Phi, psi and omega in degrees: 000140183228147174286134184244337184198147174232121184239147183233139178227124170275122190235130176296148011279330178199028185261163176221134183239148174234135179240127182245128177252159183229165181285358174258009176084002177271134177238153179231149180239147178216166179235102180260034180301131172229102189307125178089342183228027187296322182291331176289320179297320177303318177292328176294323179291321173303322180295312181298322188296334185298328179248347174297322183296127183099351182273160174275117185291341177299330186274067190298312184294320179297313180296320176303312184292325177300313183288321183279317185263355186284348175247161182291322183264135187234158172080184176096159187296319186291309180296316186286326176294317178300314181298319184300313179299316178293321180299316176303316181296325181290320174297324181296318176300310183301314180297319181292322179296323181271346182077025182227158173292155178302324180303329177297325179283346179263008179118003182094183185261145179253357182201163181264338178210158185251123179285128178257146168243133189267149167283124196269322190229129177301147178299127182201142181295321187215072177290143180279165178304322181292322177292320176298315180297320183297312186290322177294316178295323181297312181298318179292320177295332176289348177108358184284138177249008176213131182232158173222140179224168176234087179268005177267078189290128185279166350277157180245134180282158180306319171231101188263178185281162171292334175300318177298319177297314181299320180300310181297314185291321182294327178292318179294325177298319176296319181295317179294318180298321185286317187278334186081183186263007178260003179246131176277142179229114175264152181234124180267108175282341172064026180068015186276340193258144183277163175301337178283321183272329185302311178298323180297310181298318182289332177297318179286338179272343184308321180297347181258006167051065177296148173298316169196162164252125185264135181042061180303331173224169177301152191272356186294329184253099183296323180299323176291318179301317178297315177306317178292318183293333178282355182256010182216157173266355179284132172302143183250135179233147178193169175130354186292336183255024179247157184227129176068172179301327179297321180293329185269349189303305186290322176306314182284312183301325178270004181046047184281347180222167176253343181220131174256152188231065179293143176256118183293348177270353180232329189283354181125352178114196188287317182289324172297321176301317177297319181293318178300315180298324178290324173300316184292324182299325178298338178250017179057035175260139182260177188234131176226084190306139179278136177199094171260019190252214191265187189290332178287323174298317178300316178305318178297317181298318183298328177294320176291312183303324180292326190267343186258150184275335187260044181270142176254297179194159185252129178295137181223112186295341170061058174291138182292334177277000180061026178302317184291344176270357177105000182295123184088358180226329174252140176291337177231073183303156177287156180233129173261127180232124182054036178081010186229154167246129183298149176301128183295137183259339187286167184287157180061227178289347177078025181236157175232102184286132174274103189290329175297314177298324175303313182289327177292329184268003182298146171213187190282352181085358183275113176211138187233141173294149172295149173240121189252144180227146173291142183294322190286321182237359178062031171276157183277137175250172180274135175274000000 
C-alpha cells in the first residue's frame, strides 16, 4: 500500500483536518490544529507531503522519524502539530486496513468507557453567583462528575491584590457549594499566575479540594513548576504546551506535576502520547490528555485513553451545539452518557467523516488568540 495524496482542510470554528489517501482506497484522517498558527502548519504539511507520497503508510514510526529527525531543527509547535495530524491519519489507515480500533494495536483496552470532564463556565470577566450556579447545575444534570473552569480571569499581575485573590476564591467556593462533594472541580490557571502568586492563591483554594490546578505557572521552567507544586496539597497538571517525549522528560523525571496533559494534536501524535504515558507511569503520574479542539482530535484521544492504565479523565470543551462531538462533521458523532463515552468499536479512529460537511465548513484558517493588556499602564499580560 502506498500514500497517493495528502489533503488539508481549514474547518470552522477553528479546526484543521488532514486527509491521507492510499492506492488501496483506504483513507485516514488527523487533526493538526495549532490555534492561531494553522496556516503555517498547513504549509509544513505541504512540505512533508512531497516525500510522503509513494511511502508505505504502515511504517508509522519510520515516517515519524523521517518527519521529526529529517531536518536539522527539531521540535516546536508548528513542526510537531503537522507531524501529529499526519501520524493520527496513518494510524487511522492502519486500523482500517486491519479492521480493528487503534487501541487494539496499542495493547488492548484498560477500560470499558472513558470519563470526560466538562468545561463548566464560559470565559467571562465577572460571572455572577447565579451564572456560576446555573452552569455547574447544568453540567451535573448532563451527567458529568468532573468539571473544569478558569476563574483566574486575565490579566493577573506578578503580585496582585488581595481583592483579586478573594474574587477568584469566592467563585470556586460557589461552584463547590453548588456541585457538592461528589463532583470533581479542576481549575485552569492557564500559566497566567506568577510563582509569587500561585502558592498564595492555591493555599486559599485548598479548602475547596480542587481535582487539580492546571498550569499554575508557565511551563518553560520545570524547576519553578516543581517549586510551586511542593507548596500545595492540590494535584498539579501541565503538559499541553510540550512536544514529544523529550519535552516531557524533565517534567516527569523531576516529578514536577502529578498529572500530565499531552495534546495529541501537538505532542507528536498517538504513539508519542503512548510513550509519554509510559514514562509517566514509571513515576506514578497519571494522564489527562488536553483537548480543546475538534472531533477528530477527540477520536485520537479516546484511542489513547482506552489503552493506558494511568488515565484520569479526558478534557471536553462542551460546545452547546455538540460540534466537538462531531455533530455536523461526523456521520457518527460521539455520545456522552453519564459523563462517559463508550470505548470506540469501529476500525481506526472509529469515525466516519462527512466530506461534504468538511468542504461546506471550510474557511481561510485565520484565527488569533486574544492579546491582553493591563488598563493602567498598557503593559502586556498573559492570556
